[in-house]
C-alpha positions in Angstrom: -14.9 0.1 -10.5 -14.7 -3.8 -8.6 -18.1 -4.6 -10.8 -16.5 -4.2 -13.8 -15.5 -7.2 -16.0 -12.2 -7.8 -17.4 -13.7 -7.6 -20.7 -15.9 -4.2 -20.1 -12.2 -3.0 -18.8 -10.9 -3.6 -22.2 -13.3 -2.2 -24.2 -13.2 0.4 -22.4 -9.5 1.1 -23.0 -10.2 -0.1 -26.4 -12.7 2.6 -27.1 -10.3 5.2 -25.1 -7.6 4.4 -28.1 -9.0 5.2 -30.6 -9.8 9.0 -28.6 -6.9 9.3 -27.0 -6.1 12.5 -28.7 -8.9 13.4 -29.1 -8.2 17.5 -28.1 -11.3 17.6 -25.7 -10.0 14.0 -23.8 -6.8 15.7 -23.6 -8.1 18.9 -22.3 -10.2 17.1 -19.4 -6.9 15.0 -18.8 -4.5 17.8 -18.1 -7.1 19.5 -15.9 -7.5 16.3 -13.7 -4.0 15.8 -13.4 -3.1 19.6 -12.7 -5.8 19.4 -10.1 -4.3 16.3 -8.7 -0.8 18.4 -8.7 -1.5 20.1 -5.7 -1.1 18.6 -2.5 -4.3 18.5 -0.3 -6.3 18.7 -3.6 -4.8 14.5 -3.8 -5.0 14.2 0.2 -8.5 15.1 -0.6 -9.0 12.9 -3.0 -7.9 10.6 -1.6 -9.5 10.8 1.2 -12.8 11.1 -0.1 -11.8 7.9 -2.3 -11.9 6.1 1.2 -15.2 7.6 2.4 -16.8 5.7 -0.2 -20.0 6.0 -1.0 -21.4 7.8 2.0 -18.9 11.2 1.3 -17.1 13.4 4.3 -18.6 17.4 4.5 -16.3 20.4 3.9 -15.7 21.1 7.6 -14.8 17.4 7.9 -12.5 17.1 5.5 -11.1 20.5 6.0 -10.5 19.5 10.1 -8.9 15.7 8.7 -6.5 18.1 6.5 -6.2 20.9 9.0 -7.1 23.2 6.2 -9.1 26.1 6.9 -12.5 25.3 5.5 -12.8 28.4 2.5 -9.6 27.2 1.6 -11.2 23.9 1.4 -14.0 25.1 -0.8 -11.7 25.6 -2.7 -9.8 23.1 -3.3 -13.3 20.7 -3.7 -14.6 23.8 -6.3 -11.5 22.8 -8.8 -11.2 18.8 -8.3 -15.2 19.4 -8.9 -14.3 21.0 -12.4 -12.2 18.3 -13.3 -14.8 16.0 -12.5 -12.8 14.3 -10.1 -15.7 14.8 -7.1 -18.9 16.2 -6.8 -21.0 17.7 -3.7 -23.9 17.0 -2.6 -26.0 19.9 -0.1 -27.0 18.1 2.9 -29.4 20.5 4.5 -26.8 23.2 5.5 -23.1 21.5 4.8 -22.5 19.6 1.7 -21.2 16.7 1.8 -18.8 15.5 -1.0 -18.0 12.0 -2.6 -15.4 11.0 -5.4 -16.6 11.1 -8.8 -15.5 7.3 -8.9 -16.7 7.4 -12.9 -14.6 10.7 -13.3 -11.1 8.7 -12.2 -12.2 6.0 -13.8 -12.2 7.9 -17.0 -8.8 9.5 -16.2 -7.7 5.5 -15.3 -9.0 4.4 -18.8 -7.7 7.7 -20.7 -4.3 6.8 -19.5 -4.2 3.0 -20.1 -5.5 3.8 -23.9 -2.7 3.2 -25.5 -1.3 0.3 -22.9 0.7 -2.1 -25.1 -0.1 -0.8 -28.3 -3.7 -1.8 -27.1 -3.5 -5.4 -26.3 -5.4 -6.5 -23.3 -3.2 -9.5 -22.6 -0.2 -7.5 -22.4 -1.9 -4.9 -20.2 -3.3 -8.4 -18.4 -1.9 -7.5 -14.4 -3.0 -4.0 -14.8 -6.5 -4.8 -16.0 -7.7 -7.7 -13.1 -6.4 -5.4 -10.4 -8.2 -2.4 -11.7 -11.4 -4.8 -12.2 -11.4 -7.0 -9.3 -10.8 -4.4 -7.4 -7.2 -5.8 -5.8 -5.8 -2.4 -4.4 -3.7 -4.7 -2.0 -0.9 -3.9 -3.5 -1.5 0.2 -3.2 -2.1 0.2 0.7 1.1 1.8 0.8 2.0 4.3 -0.6 6.1 4.7 -1.6 7.4 7.7 -1.1 
């Protein structure tokens, strides 16, 4: 996401605004939020985002989260169907990565109607996304 310009993101937000009520977009967004509405799946996505672009094996994800491997695989399948992660077979294991395009789509969907489509009104939010400035996000608030 750090390679996007403010104009690129503004154009994406404007384009999404026109289709934000499209039922397929709504279904996709609901699936993503349903997937992320479970604490372990949210933790998995955060873990994978932190390990971009290399990814993490299912076994290492399970160990990191102290979760059984078969349960972890089930969570990963739900996240993959929601287009938030993808897995690549490497020998006998599967390495999962965050699907940054899917995450970006979800952010774009959320911001599609931001400030009635006026990117100037949302400049700080858009600038942070475009610049990759996540310093204000480093400590999640409880």
